[in-house]
gemmi code that builds the backbone of each chain (N, CA, C; Angstrom):
import gemmi

chains = {
    "A": [
        ("MET", (0.741, -1.240, -0.089), (-0.047, -0.176, -0.165), (1.024, 1.368, -0.094)),
        ("LYS", (0.511, 2.176, -0.937), (1.021, 3.530, -0.858), (0.829, 4.512, 0.380)),
        ("ILE", (2.053, 5.176, 0.877), (1.530, 6.220, 2.094), (0.539, 7.131, 1.661)),
        ("GLY", (0.496, 7.267, 0.214), (-0.579, 8.207, -0.085), (-2.128, 7.586, 0.186)),
        ("THR", (-1.995, 6.630, 0.004), (-3.297, 5.630, 0.060), (-3.803, 5.378, 1.531)),
        ("ILE", (-2.864, 5.469, 2.305), (-3.034, 5.480, 4.168), (-3.669, 6.760, 4.192)),
        ("ARG", (-3.189, 7.817, 3.543), (-3.530, 9.301, 3.809), (-5.178, 9.325, 3.420)),
        ("ASP", (-5.545, 8.619, 2.232), (-6.720, 8.848, 1.586), (-7.809, 7.981, 2.527)),
        ("LEU", (-7.140, 6.776, 3.079), (-8.110, 5.905, 3.723), (-8.500, 6.578, 5.053)),
        ("LEU", (-7.662, 7.202, 5.572), (-7.783, 7.749, 7.015), (-8.044, 9.111, 6.936)),
        ("GLU", (-8.417, 9.707, 5.656), (-8.681, 11.162, 5.563), (-7.551, 11.833, 6.630)),
        ("ALA", (-6.320, 11.727, 6.382), (-5.608, 12.093, 7.133), (-4.746, 13.424, 6.274)),
        ("THR", (-4.284, 14.321, 7.215), (-3.281, 15.276, 6.571), (-1.906, 14.912, 7.012)),
        ("VAL", (-1.124, 15.330, 5.781), (0.234, 15.107, 5.875), (1.313, 16.044, 6.569)),
        ("ILE", (1.811, 15.618, 7.510), (2.415, 16.593, 8.227), (3.950, 16.735, 7.800)),
        ("CYS", (4.428, 15.722, 7.408), (5.673, 15.762, 6.742), (6.085, 14.779, 5.907)),
        ("GLY", (6.950, 14.663, 4.931), (7.347, 13.606, 4.098), (6.175, 13.488, 3.098)),
        ("GLU", (5.838, 14.824, 2.427), (4.965, 14.852, 0.996), (5.632, 13.903, -0.089)),
        ("ASP", (6.888, 14.280, -0.124), (7.541, 13.758, -1.204), (7.701, 12.026, -1.043)),
        ("MET", (7.529, 11.364, 0.013), (7.056, 9.791, 0.206), (5.795, 9.413, -0.049)),
        ("LEU", (4.961, 9.916, -0.370), (3.422, 9.453, -0.655), (3.498, 8.361, -1.706)),
        ("ASP", (4.415, 8.391, -2.613), (4.518, 7.236, -3.648), (5.110, 5.941, -3.035)),
        ("ASN", (5.583, 6.091, -1.922), (6.481, 4.904, -1.193), (5.529, 3.765, -0.847)),
        ("GLU", (5.965, 2.593, -1.169), (5.304, 1.525, -0.649), (5.604, 0.912, 0.632)),
        ("VAL", (4.627, 0.678, 1.388), (4.739, -0.009, 2.609), (3.955, -1.268, 2.936)),
        ("HIS", (4.551, -2.215, 3.416), (3.755, -3.702, 3.512), (3.334, -3.999, 4.741)),
        ("SER", (3.299, -3.589, 5.961), (2.664, -3.792, 7.102), (2.855, -2.654, 8.065)),
        ("ALA", (1.853, -2.842, 9.194), (1.821, -1.664, 10.036), (1.347, -2.253, 11.415)),
        ("CYS", (1.650, -1.525, 12.690), (1.027, -1.880, 13.838), (0.349, -0.761, 14.659)),
        ("GLY", (-0.146, -0.837, 15.820), (-0.717, 0.250, 16.397), (-0.631, 0.041, 17.860)),
        ("SER", (-0.043, 1.094, 18.526), (-0.119, 1.052, 19.821), (0.602, 2.210, 20.535)),
        ("ASP", (-0.015, 2.491, 21.838), (0.406, 3.664, 22.651), (1.421, 3.347, 23.615)),
        ("MET", (1.906, 2.119, 23.463), (2.901, 1.548, 24.394), (4.323, 1.521, 23.659)),
        ("MET", (5.035, 2.327, 23.880), (6.374, 2.254, 22.671), (7.271, 0.990, 23.462)),
        ("SER", (7.028, 0.717, 24.688), (7.786, -0.749, 25.188), (7.191, -1.802, 24.298)),
        ("ASP", (6.094, -1.987, 24.079), (5.455, -3.024, 23.572), (5.985, -3.012, 21.974)),
        ("VAL", (5.949, -1.794, 21.220), (6.334, -1.607, 20.057), (7.907, -2.225, 19.934)),
        ("LEU", (8.677, -1.745, 21.079), (10.178, -2.433, 20.549), (10.221, -3.935, 21.210)),
        ("ALA", (9.288, -4.332, 21.892), (9.441, -5.843, 22.199), (8.704, -6.672, 21.276)),
        ("TYR", (7.622, -6.334, 20.357), (6.802, -7.160, 19.725), (6.823, -6.922, 18.307)),
        ("VAL", (7.293, -5.784, 18.009), (7.144, -5.535, 16.411), (8.419, -5.915, 15.535)),
        ("LYS", (8.209, -6.520, 14.376), (9.308, -7.083, 13.560), (8.909, -6.515, 12.209)),
        ("ASP", (9.533, -5.697, 11.532), (9.409, -5.352, 10.094), (8.299, -4.696, 9.888)),
        ("GLN", (7.387, -4.221, 10.774), (6.318, -3.071, 10.422), (6.905, -1.873, 10.017)),
        ("ALA", (6.386, -1.265, 8.836), (6.953, -0.097, 8.330), (6.115, 1.219, 8.735)),
        ("VAL", (4.962, 0.910, 9.402), (3.805, 1.871, 9.791), (3.568, 1.883, 11.207)),
        ("LEU", (3.631, 2.937, 11.908), (3.311, 2.811, 13.270), (1.886, 3.836, 13.599)),
        ("LEU", (0.765, 3.282, 13.961), (-0.285, 4.112, 14.246), (-0.353, 4.407, 15.730)),
        ("THR", (-0.283, 5.481, 16.419), (-0.366, 5.698, 17.793), (-1.290, 7.091, 18.125)),
        ("GLY", (-1.397, 7.183, 19.537), (-2.130, 8.206, 19.848), (-1.040, 8.924, 20.836)),
        ("LEU", (0.106, 8.411, 20.971), (1.032, 8.960, 21.972), (1.815, 9.957, 21.407)),
        ("VAL", (1.824, 11.062, 22.132), (2.571, 12.303, 21.250), (3.745, 12.752, 22.151)),
        ("ASN", (4.864, 12.345, 21.934), (6.329, 12.555, 22.290), (7.684, 12.238, 21.586)),
        ("SER", (8.691, 12.774, 21.740), (9.945, 12.546, 21.114), (9.945, 10.978, 20.846)),
        ("GLN", (10.044, 10.419, 22.139), (10.327, 9.037, 22.104), (9.401, 8.213, 21.014)),
        ("VAL", (8.464, 8.608, 20.590), (7.633, 7.957, 19.484), (8.392, 7.919, 18.237)),
        ("ILE", (9.035, 9.117, 17.932), (9.870, 9.120, 16.635), (11.249, 8.343, 16.887)),
        ("ARG", (11.687, 8.248, 18.093), (12.927, 7.688, 18.291), (12.676, 6.174, 18.098)),
        ("THR", (11.508, 5.628, 18.824), (11.119, 4.284, 18.807), (10.951, 3.823, 17.337)),
        ("ALA", (10.334, 4.780, 16.676), (9.977, 4.334, 15.158), (11.449, 4.284, 14.270)),
        ("GLU", (12.361, 5.276, 14.964), (13.579, 5.255, 13.948), (14.134, 3.823, 14.145)),
        ("MET", (14.354, 3.459, 15.704), (14.977, 2.201, 16.017), (14.516, 0.947, 15.182)),
        ("MET", (13.161, 0.995, 14.872), (12.461, 0.006, 14.321), (12.498, 0.042, 12.801)),
        ("ASP", (13.275, 0.953, 12.415), (13.299, 1.041, 10.882), (11.931, 1.378, 10.230)),
        ("MET", (11.171, 2.136, 10.988), (10.030, 2.403, 10.160), (9.858, 3.646, 9.339)),
        ("VAL", (9.043, 3.826, 8.594), (9.256, 4.894, 7.579), (7.869, 5.719, 7.498)),
        ("CYS", (7.078, 5.498, 8.258), (5.685, 6.365, 8.349), (4.887, 6.213, 9.743)),
        ("LEU", (4.753, 7.401, 10.274), (3.936, 7.394, 11.560), (2.697, 7.922, 11.427)),
        ("VAL", (1.536, 7.418, 11.862), (0.481, 8.086, 11.859), (-0.389, 8.351, 13.194)),
        ("PHE", (-0.509, 9.731, 13.434), (-1.040, 9.998, 14.728), (-2.763, 9.941, 14.872)),
        ("VAL", (-3.192, 9.495, 15.818), (-4.571, 9.151, 15.394), (-5.331, 10.152, 16.666)),
        ("ARG", (-6.613, 10.004, 16.791), (-7.512, 10.898, 17.614), (-7.306, 12.340, 17.797)),
        ("GLY", (-6.791, 12.767, 16.577), (-6.344, 14.366, 16.359), (-5.215, 14.665, 16.900)),
        ("LYS", (-4.345, 14.020, 17.277), (-3.119, 14.452, 18.100), (-2.011, 14.764, 16.999)),
        ("LYS", (-1.457, 16.098, 17.452), (-0.684, 16.839, 16.737), (0.756, 16.555, 17.233)),
        ("PRO", (1.798, 16.324, 16.405), (3.133, 16.153, 16.856), (3.536, 17.721, 17.126)),
        ("THR", (4.690, 17.812, 17.950), (5.302, 19.108, 18.168), (6.099, 19.295, 16.946)),
        ("GLN", (6.688, 20.478, 17.048), (7.681, 20.752, 15.692), (8.980, 20.432, 15.852)),
        ("GLU", (9.348, 19.816, 17.279), (10.731, 19.294, 17.497), (10.594, 17.968, 17.043)),
        ("MET", (9.260, 17.114, 17.127), (9.020, 15.724, 16.622), (9.018, 15.802, 15.008)),
        ("ILE", (8.587, 16.858, 14.523), (8.550, 16.935, 12.942), (9.902, 16.991, 12.587)),
        ("ASP", (10.675, 17.789, 13.258), (12.262, 17.918, 12.775), (12.836, 16.599, 12.672)),
        ("LEU", (12.657, 15.910, 14.020), (13.441, 14.817, 14.173), (12.960, 13.652, 13.013)),
        ("ALA", (11.679, 13.587, 12.751), (11.065, 12.729, 11.713), (11.589, 13.018, 10.375)),
        ("SER", (11.987, 14.325, 10.060), (12.182, 14.774, 8.663), (13.666, 14.450, 8.575)),
        ("ASP", (14.635, 14.670, 9.705), (15.932, 14.242, 9.707), (16.084, 12.822, 9.471)),
        ("SER", (15.180, 12.070, 9.926), (15.131, 10.517, 9.775), (14.624, 9.942, 8.505)),
        ("GLY", (13.931, 10.816, 7.801), (13.609, 10.373, 6.465), (12.218, 9.732, 6.701)),
        ("MET", (11.190, 10.091, 7.682), (10.187, 9.559, 8.044), (8.976, 10.421, 7.737)),
        ("ALA", (7.728, 9.812, 7.123), (6.475, 10.563, 6.846), (5.663, 10.676, 8.182)),
        ("ILE", (5.163, 11.816, 8.258), (4.209, 11.686, 9.620), (2.710, 12.085, 8.639)),
        ("LEU", (1.614, 11.448, 9.443), (0.216, 11.688, 9.085), (-0.623, 11.924, 10.272)),
        ("ALA", (-1.637, 12.742, 9.983), (-2.409, 12.969, 11.316), (-3.804, 12.645, 11.190)),
        ("THR", (-4.703, 11.848, 11.689), (-6.102, 11.507, 11.433), (-6.932, 11.893, 12.728)),
        ("ASP", (-8.290, 12.150, 12.704), (-9.176, 12.581, 13.664), (-9.439, 10.967, 14.248)),
        ("MET", (-9.357, 9.937, 13.406), (-9.904, 8.693, 13.665), (-9.356, 8.241, 14.956)),
        ("ARG", (-9.929, 7.265, 15.720), (-9.449, 6.386, 16.834), (-8.588, 5.525, 16.109)),
        ("LEU", (-7.513, 4.855, 17.290), (-6.860, 3.965, 17.029), (-7.309, 2.719, 16.253)),
        ("TYR", (-8.479, 2.065, 16.742), (-8.896, 1.163, 16.467), (-9.308, 0.917, 15.119)),
        ("GLU", (-10.342, 2.250, 14.911), (-10.649, 2.503, 13.641), (-9.704, 2.569, 12.465)),
        ("ALA", (-8.772, 3.266, 12.890), (-7.823, 3.655, 11.738), (-7.132, 2.216, 11.322)),
        ("CYS", (-6.699, 1.638, 12.334), (-5.957, 0.243, 12.215), (-7.065, -0.695, 11.384)),
        ("GLY", (-8.325, -0.736, 11.628), (-9.329, -1.615, 10.910), (-9.384, -1.184, 9.595)),
        ("LYS", (-9.421, 0.031, 9.342), (-9.440, 0.731, 7.851), (-8.231, 0.077, 7.081)),
        ("LEU", (-7.139, 0.234, 7.654), (-6.003, -0.029, 6.725), (-5.959, -1.653, 6.524)),
        ("TYR", (-6.320, -2.445, 7.743), (-6.315, -3.763, 7.626), (-7.448, -4.422, 6.370)),
        ("VAL", (-8.514, -3.819, 6.289), (-9.549, -4.495, 5.420), (-9.039, -4.035, 4.086)),
        ("ASN", (-8.357, -2.960, 3.961), (-7.941, -2.911, 2.674), (-6.483, -3.382, 2.391)),
        ("GLY", (-5.951, -4.175, 2.998), (-4.877, -5.096, 2.701), (-3.625, -4.707, 3.638)),
        ("LEU", (-3.389, -3.738, 4.167), (-2.309, -3.698, 4.876), (-2.304, -4.516, 6.142)),
        ("VAL", (-1.591, -5.629, 6.028), (-1.394, -6.540, 6.926), (-0.473, -6.089, 8.632)),
        ("GLY", (-0.722, -7.088, 9.408), (0.167, -6.909, 10.569), (1.481, -7.787, 10.563)),
        ("ASN", (1.458, -8.565, 11.310), (2.795, -9.168, 11.747), (2.946, -10.411, 10.688)),
        ("GLY", (3.008, -10.342, 9.359), (3.202, -11.132, 8.570), (2.251, -11.932, 7.986)),
        ("ARG", (0.942, -11.719, 8.731), (-0.331, -12.458, 8.308), (-1.247, -11.688, 7.330)),
        ("LYS", (-1.909, -12.503, 6.506), (-2.691, -12.111, 5.381), (-3.932, -11.538, 5.886)),
        ("ALA", (-4.071, -10.263, 5.310), (-5.592, -9.880, 5.708), (-6.653, -10.487, 5.059)),
    ],
    "B": [
        ("MET", (38.853, -3.842, 9.455), (38.620, -2.901, 10.823), (39.754, -3.998, 11.751)),
        ("SER", (40.891, -3.587, 12.030), (41.766, -4.326, 12.686), (41.728, -3.722, 14.203)),
        ("GLU", (41.401, -2.394, 14.287), (41.447, -1.911, 15.456), (39.860, -1.605, 15.987)),
        ("SER", (39.617, -1.402, 17.126), (38.223, -1.219, 17.970), (37.962, 0.328, 17.499)),
        ("LEU", (36.594, 0.548, 17.364), (36.204, 1.951, 17.262), (35.483, 1.960, 18.701)),
        ("ILE", (35.845, 3.220, 19.354), (34.683, 3.483, 20.546), (34.061, 4.696, 20.386)),
        ("PHE", (32.546, 4.475, 20.684), (31.784, 5.744, 20.863), (31.377, 5.927, 22.205)),
        ("HIS", (31.782, 7.294, 22.527), (31.264, 7.391, 24.188), (30.283, 8.584, 24.106)),
        ("PHE", (29.383, 8.335, 25.103), (28.297, 9.225, 25.474), (28.021, 9.360, 26.551)),
        ("ASP", (27.537, 10.773, 27.064), (27.095, 10.984, 28.542), (25.714, 11.166, 28.100)),
        ("VAL", (24.891, 10.223, 29.024), (23.156, 10.130, 28.893), (22.914, 11.225, 29.924)),
        ("ASP", (22.311, 12.315, 29.432), (21.743, 13.254, 30.304), (20.351, 12.658, 31.203)),
        ("GLY", (20.365, 12.650, 32.290), (19.307, 12.045, 33.047), (18.266, 13.122, 33.541)),
        ("GLU", (18.368, 14.221, 33.049), (17.368, 15.270, 33.563), (16.240, 15.336, 32.598)),
        ("ASP", (16.318, 14.993, 31.314), (15.480, 15.286, 30.124), (15.051, 14.053, 29.545)),
        ("PHE", (13.903, 13.793, 29.804), (13.087, 12.529, 29.086), (13.086, 12.836, 27.708)),
        ("THR", (12.752, 13.940, 27.030), (12.693, 14.464, 25.868), (13.835, 13.909, 24.809)),
        ("SER", (15.038, 14.230, 25.635), (16.260, 14.073, 24.724), (16.973, 12.542, 25.003)),
        ("ALA", (16.067, 11.702, 25.544), (16.699, 10.139, 25.751), (16.400, 9.701, 24.530)),
        ("GLY", (17.413, 8.770, 24.394), (17.619, 8.090, 23.250), (18.409, 8.703, 22.014)),
        ("GLN", (19.098, 10.079, 22.393), (19.859, 10.518, 21.321), (21.118, 9.825, 20.850)),
        ("ALA", (21.810, 9.342, 22.104), (22.870, 8.528, 22.067), (22.770, 7.244, 20.783)),
        ("SER", (21.527, 6.596, 21.097), (21.070, 5.414, 20.448), (21.088, 5.930, 18.960)),
        ("VAL", (20.473, 7.131, 18.434), (20.156, 7.535, 17.429), (21.488, 7.808, 16.605)),
        ("GLN", (22.497, 8.228, 17.416), (23.748, 8.478, 16.881), (24.568, 7.082, 16.470)),
        ("VAL", (24.411, 6.222, 17.420), (25.172, 4.941, 17.258), (24.545, 4.417, 16.085)),
        ("LYS", (23.298, 4.650, 15.943), (22.812, 4.030, 14.633), (23.297, 4.493, 13.471)),
        ("LYS", (23.691, 5.921, 13.317), (24.190, 6.526, 12.339), (25.443, 6.158, 11.986)),
        ("ASN", (26.223, 6.190, 12.974), (27.481, 5.673, 13.197), (27.693, 4.396, 12.525)),
        ("LEU", (26.936, 3.310, 12.679), (26.980, 2.003, 12.405), (26.748, 1.927, 11.024)),
        ("ARG", (25.655, 2.795, 10.560), (25.311, 2.569, 9.247), (26.489, 3.226, 8.091)),
        ("ARG", (27.309, 4.222, 8.792), (28.371, 4.807, 8.069), (29.569, 3.534, 7.942)),
        ("LEU", (29.773, 2.840, 8.970), (30.682, 1.958, 8.980), (30.101, 0.385, 8.074)),
        ("GLY", (28.962, 0.783, 7.308), (28.447, -0.588, 6.634), (28.017, -1.861, 7.272)),
        ("ILE", (27.927, -1.736, 8.441), (27.264, -2.840, 9.445), (25.678, -3.225, 8.988)),
        ("SER", (25.691, -4.730, 8.752), (24.324, -4.957, 8.324), (23.070, -4.288, 9.134)),
        ("PRO", (21.850, -4.170, 8.154), (20.836, -3.370, 8.824), (20.360, -4.247, 10.180)),
        ("GLU", (20.264, -5.542, 10.015), (19.569, -6.597, 11.083), (20.564, -6.329, 12.229)),
        ("ILE", (21.902, -6.174, 12.267), (22.658, -5.881, 13.343), (22.572, -4.690, 13.921)),
        ("ILE", (22.703, -3.755, 13.011), (22.274, -2.216, 13.491), (21.030, -2.055, 14.522)),
        ("ARG", (19.956, -2.875, 13.922), (18.520, -2.754, 14.485), (18.840, -3.296, 15.948)),
        ("GLN", (19.302, -4.591, 15.970), (19.767, -4.994, 17.176), (20.301, -4.314, 18.125)),
        ("VAL", (21.564, -3.814, 18.014), (22.332, -2.935, 18.749), (21.576, -1.542, 18.896)),
        ("SER", (20.842, -1.093, 17.882), (20.318, 0.235, 18.350), (19.006, 0.053, 19.469)),
        ("ILE", (18.324, -1.100, 19.197), (17.122, -1.177, 20.126), (17.550, -1.633, 21.527)),
        ("ALA", (18.483, -2.334, 21.719), (19.132, -2.829, 22.951), (19.679, -1.731, 23.744)),
        ("MET", (20.425, -0.617, 22.969), (20.788, 0.595, 23.524), (19.819, 1.430, 23.755)),
        ("TYR", (18.946, 1.724, 22.912), (17.724, 2.521, 23.230), (17.140, 2.245, 24.582)),
        ("GLU", (16.607, 0.909, 24.776), (16.323, 0.372, 25.760), (16.716, 0.936, 27.403)),
        ("GLY", (18.293, 0.384, 27.045), (19.151, 0.811, 28.182), (19.203, 2.209, 28.595)),
        ("GLU", (19.366, 3.122, 27.385), (19.328, 4.568, 27.499), (17.983, 4.894, 28.258)),
        ("ILE", (16.822, 4.656, 27.713), (15.594, 4.666, 28.590), (15.893, 4.532, 29.925)),
        ("ASN", (16.160, 3.420, 29.980), (16.318, 3.050, 31.538), (17.159, 3.728, 32.665)),
        ("MET", (18.250, 4.060, 31.896), (19.127, 5.129, 32.783), (18.503, 6.288, 32.895)),
        ("VAL", (17.711, 6.912, 31.906), (17.165, 8.154, 32.175), (15.784, 7.861, 33.197)),
        ("ILE", (15.257, 6.873, 33.223), (13.969, 6.837, 33.980), (14.363, 6.328, 35.463)),
        ("HIS", (15.363, 5.368, 35.558), (15.744, 5.145, 36.788), (16.909, 5.491, 37.530)),
        ("ALA", (18.049, 6.100, 36.774), (19.077, 6.241, 37.261), (19.682, 7.549, 37.408)),
        ("GLY", (18.876, 8.630, 36.638), (19.211, 9.943, 36.578), (20.476, 10.109, 35.399)),
        ("GLY", (20.461, 9.054, 34.572), (21.350, 9.166, 33.319), (22.555, 8.332, 33.903)),
        ("GLY", (23.746, 8.196, 32.999), (24.831, 7.420, 33.068), (25.751, 7.828, 31.958)),
        ("GLU", (26.705, 6.756, 31.432), (27.537, 6.758, 30.473), (27.454, 5.498, 29.756)),
        ("ALA", (27.648, 5.912, 28.377), (27.280, 4.781, 27.572), (28.581, 4.475, 26.402)),
        ("ASP", (29.104, 3.421, 26.282), (30.140, 3.214, 25.396), (29.718, 1.995, 24.518)),
        ("VAL", (30.213, 2.316, 23.209), (29.848, 1.379, 22.162), (30.954, 1.018, 21.480)),
        ("VAL", (31.528, -0.288, 21.563), (32.992, -0.619, 21.295), (32.783, -1.397, 19.919)),
        ("VAL", (33.090, -0.907, 18.824), (33.132, -1.761, 17.554), (34.357, -2.605, 17.238)),
        ("SER", (34.288, -4.246, 17.270), (35.651, -4.325, 17.015), (35.250, -5.490, 15.670)),
        ("GLU", (36.051, -6.302, 15.296), (36.155, -7.072, 14.213), (35.040, -7.979, 14.219)),
        ("ASP", (34.802, -8.734, 15.181), (33.918, -9.664, 15.468), (32.565, -9.549, 16.186)),
        ("LYS", (32.617, -8.303, 16.767), (31.542, -7.895, 17.693), (31.416, -6.802, 18.171)),
        ("ILE", (30.025, -6.157, 18.534), (29.723, -4.979, 19.263), (29.382, -5.169, 20.481)),
        ("GLU", (30.195, -4.194, 21.420), (29.838, -4.320, 22.678), (29.320, -2.895, 23.233)),
        ("ILE", (28.072, -3.098, 23.958), (27.380, -1.793, 24.680), (27.690, -1.954, 26.110)),
        ("ILE", (28.332, -1.063, 26.711), (28.378, -0.692, 28.058), (27.751, 0.208, 28.665)),
        ("LEU", (26.870, 0.087, 29.452), (25.893, 1.016, 29.946), (26.119, 1.146, 31.521)),
        ("ALA", (26.847, 2.342, 32.091), (27.119, 2.498, 33.406), (26.274, 3.448, 33.910)),
        ("ASP", (25.712, 3.466, 35.250), (25.083, 4.396, 36.016), (25.290, 4.347, 37.520)),
        ("LYS", (25.067, 5.777, 37.959), (25.318, 5.681, 39.577), (24.184, 5.779, 40.267)),
        ("GLY", (22.943, 5.154, 39.518), (21.600, 5.310, 40.280), (21.411, 4.129, 41.478)),
        ("PRO", (20.157, 3.917, 41.481), (19.967, 3.219, 42.968), (20.163, 1.919, 42.784)),
        ("GLY", (20.565, 1.182, 41.675), (20.891, -0.205, 41.424), (19.611, -1.027, 41.403)),
        ("ILE", (20.041, -2.343, 41.069), (18.701, -3.341, 41.074), (18.841, -4.324, 42.160)),
        ("ALA", (17.798, -4.310, 42.971), (17.750, -5.461, 44.317), (17.529, -6.836, 43.686)),
        ("ASP", (16.805, -6.957, 42.769), (16.505, -8.683, 42.559), (16.729, -8.366, 41.041)),
        ("ILE", (17.899, -8.840, 40.470), (17.999, -8.867, 39.232), (17.155, -9.955, 38.357)),
        ("ASP", (17.029, -11.066, 39.018), (16.105, -12.075, 38.339), (14.625, -11.561, 38.007)),
        ("LEU", (14.240, -10.871, 39.075), (12.996, -10.297, 39.167), (12.587, -9.188, 38.127)),
        ("ALA", (13.596, -8.569, 37.867), (13.822, -7.146, 36.980), (13.797, -7.777, 35.627)),
        ("MET", (14.372, -9.192, 35.445), (14.446, -9.678, 34.194), (13.082, -10.257, 33.714)),
        ("GLN", (12.184, -10.376, 34.665), (10.673, -10.977, 34.319), (10.004, -9.861, 33.328)),
        ("GLU", (9.533, -10.640, 32.384), (8.748, -9.480, 31.324), (7.559, -9.232, 32.081)),
        ("GLY", (7.285, -7.904, 32.199), (6.027, -7.337, 32.646), (6.170, -6.663, 34.107)),
        ("PHE", (7.546, -7.024, 34.696), (7.937, -6.459, 36.226), (8.378, -4.825, 35.828)),
        ("SER", (8.060, -4.104, 36.466), (8.675, -2.619, 36.382), (8.243, -1.863, 37.758)),
        ("THR", (9.235, -1.205, 38.066), (9.216, -0.249, 38.975), (8.937, 1.250, 38.576)),
        ("ALA", (8.722, 1.256, 37.423), (8.622, 2.674, 36.723), (7.191, 3.355, 37.210)),
        ("THR", (7.086, 4.710, 37.240), (6.146, 5.351, 37.815), (4.992, 5.507, 36.675)),
        ("ASP", (3.858, 5.867, 37.215), (2.631, 6.015, 36.414), (2.935, 7.359, 35.206)),
        ("SER", (3.790, 8.051, 35.579), (4.090, 9.233, 34.744), (5.025, 8.845, 33.651)),
        ("VAL", (6.100, 7.670, 33.947), (6.738, 7.048, 33.044), (5.720, 6.244, 32.026)),
        ("ARG", (4.892, 5.504, 32.657), (3.918, 4.944, 31.715), (3.071, 5.587, 30.739)),
        ("SER", (2.593, 6.928, 31.294), (1.879, 7.771, 30.411), (2.691, 8.350, 29.259)),
        ("LEU", (4.279, 8.115, 29.240), (5.023, 8.667, 28.026), (5.088, 7.401, 27.379)),
        ("GLY", (4.737, 6.117, 27.609), (4.830, 5.008, 26.514), (5.942, 3.932, 27.138)),
        ("PHE", (6.449, 4.133, 28.276), (7.392, 3.382, 28.469), (7.028, 2.486, 29.956)),
        ("GLY", (7.797, 1.726, 30.603), (7.453, 1.019, 31.809), (6.638, 0.077, 31.941)),
        ("ALA", (6.837, -0.974, 30.858), (5.816, -1.860, 30.595), (6.491, -3.180, 31.035)),
        ("GLY", (7.785, -2.962, 31.551), (8.420, -4.311, 32.178), (9.143, -5.172, 31.028)),
        ("MET", (9.305, -4.414, 30.041), (9.882, -4.997, 28.881), (11.391, -4.732, 28.516)),
        ("GLY", (11.807, -3.827, 29.159), (13.232, -3.198, 28.874), (14.298, -4.245, 28.848)),
        ("LEU", (14.415, -4.808, 30.032), (15.489, -5.563, 30.126), (15.455, -6.881, 29.342)),
        ("PRO", (14.217, -7.395, 29.396), (13.709, -8.600, 28.555), (14.478, -8.489, 27.311)),
        ("ASN", (13.965, -7.289, 26.770), (14.140, -6.942, 25.225), (15.530, -6.566, 25.059)),
        ("MET", (16.339, -6.027, 26.063), (17.811, -6.155, 25.598), (18.511, -7.385, 25.833)),
        ("LYS", (18.037, -8.386, 26.468), (18.747, -9.682, 26.428), (18.115, -10.333, 25.088)),
        ("ARG", (16.953, -10.299, 24.619), (16.320, -10.792, 23.327), (17.286, -10.381, 22.108)),
        ("TYR", (17.597, -9.098, 22.163), (18.119, -8.569, 20.983), (19.712, -8.544, 20.994)),
        ("THR", (20.173, -9.119, 22.210), (21.777, -9.226, 22.096), (22.268, -10.664, 22.185)),
        ("ASP", (23.496, -11.113, 21.805), (23.919, -12.411, 22.234), (24.417, -12.675, 23.465)),
        ("GLU", (24.707, -11.429, 24.152), (25.206, -11.945, 25.578), (24.954, -10.536, 26.268)),
        ("MET", (24.500, -10.965, 27.562), (24.024, -9.777, 28.492), (24.378, -9.958, 29.821)),
        ("THR", (25.357, -9.232, 30.642), (25.561, -9.195, 32.132), (25.202, -7.862, 32.759)),
        ("ILE", (24.706, -8.171, 33.839), (24.096, -7.092, 34.698), (25.206, -6.902, 36.178)),
        ("ASP", (25.925, -6.089, 36.436), (26.484, -5.850, 37.562), (25.768, -4.790, 38.345)),
        ("SER", (25.294, -5.002, 39.478), (24.598, -4.011, 39.954), (24.513, -3.698, 41.620)),
        ("VAL", (24.958, -2.840, 42.295), (24.970, -2.741, 43.784), (23.945, -1.790, 44.074)),
        ("VAL", (23.120, -2.192, 45.201), (21.932, -1.278, 45.755), (22.564, -0.044, 46.234)),
        ("GLY", (22.261, 1.196, 45.956), (23.043, 2.416, 46.384), (24.265, 3.016, 45.644)),
        ("GLU", (24.606, 2.187, 44.764), (26.019, 2.640, 44.202), (25.697, 2.643, 42.516)),
        ("GLY", (24.936, 1.834, 42.061), (24.551, 1.798, 40.566), (24.742, 0.526, 39.791)),
        ("THR", (24.700, 0.583, 38.523), (24.335, -0.696, 37.650), (25.171, -0.499, 36.496)),
        ("THR", (26.002, -1.444, 36.011), (26.684, -1.592, 34.740), (26.152, -3.003, 33.897)),
        ("ILE", (25.602, -2.409, 32.813), (25.158, -3.631, 32.070), (26.198, -3.677, 30.693)),
        ("ARG", (26.536, -4.933, 30.185), (27.217, -5.199, 29.244), (26.510, -6.072, 28.311)),
        ("MET", (26.652, -5.566, 26.997), (25.806, -6.562, 26.025), (26.730, -6.682, 24.770)),
        ("VAL", (26.692, -7.612, 24.263), (27.404, -8.061, 23.182), (26.336, -8.646, 21.816)),
        ("VAL", (26.553, -8.136, 20.775), (26.152, -8.677, 19.327), (27.388, -9.141, 18.599)),
        ("ASN", (27.328, -10.239, 18.114), (28.241, -10.926, 17.398), (28.020, -10.410, 16.061)),
        ("LEU", (29.433, -10.277, 15.378), (28.986, -9.699, 13.945), (29.114, -11.024, 12.991)),
    ],
}
model = gemmi.Model(1)
for chain_id, residues in chains.items():
    chain = gemmi.Chain(chain_id)
    for i, (resn, *xyz) in enumerate(residues, 1):
        res = gemmi.Residue()
        res.name, res.seqid = resn, gemmi.SeqId(i, " ")
        for name, pos in zip(("N", "CA", "C"), xyz):
            atom = gemmi.Atom()
            atom.name, atom.element = name, gemmi.Element(name[0])
            atom.pos, atom.b_iso = gemmi.Position(*pos), 0.0
            res.add_atom(atom)
        chain.add_residue(res)
    model.add_chain(chain)
structure = gemmi.Structure()
structure.add_model(model)
structure.setup_entities()
């Protein structure tokens, strides 16, 4: 799925990474707990979260993720946007709740941990 | 690479926002050295967890990453409160982190188990009231 398709499905705004909308991603995960992302996530390219602090960006960077989606209308700070831009990550923001946003992506074919949708 | 390369960092314990900066820098340095992405991920996740721990529990500390021909060593040393029961601390889900730390997305009791999971060797030396030194090795 293209990052641009994620934007369309989630009716999201692009906070940074406009140039990455044509990039393909193959899996995603959703969590507000960065400890769990670090413990359980493997090879997911997209993180959906309602947690807003710099550690979200660093956690995503450690996991080699390329796209962050903030849910529930959360907006990242400028410092977070700068960190993400430096690391070559796109940031999207949507008003949808985490469950709904994950569900929309999943039924449209963006899988989780290696399992088929 | 015949000689070891050493990266040294002072980890600031005052500011949770900046926690993880050393790990990000290590990741960049290892990329420049041409280390494989999977090894880089192991090293940087293990170090990041350790760095977060040092900030949450110990008021900061020092981190050294030693890259040699056959392995990467990560040594994290702090002068924090120490770990009273290391076996207990190694259990998944056990945490002494406060609710304020949990609200920041950490403190699930996965840090130390995760560090062990992502490395080939891990030893913890800790003295209550004096501090903790963790040494991790990822083989190349």
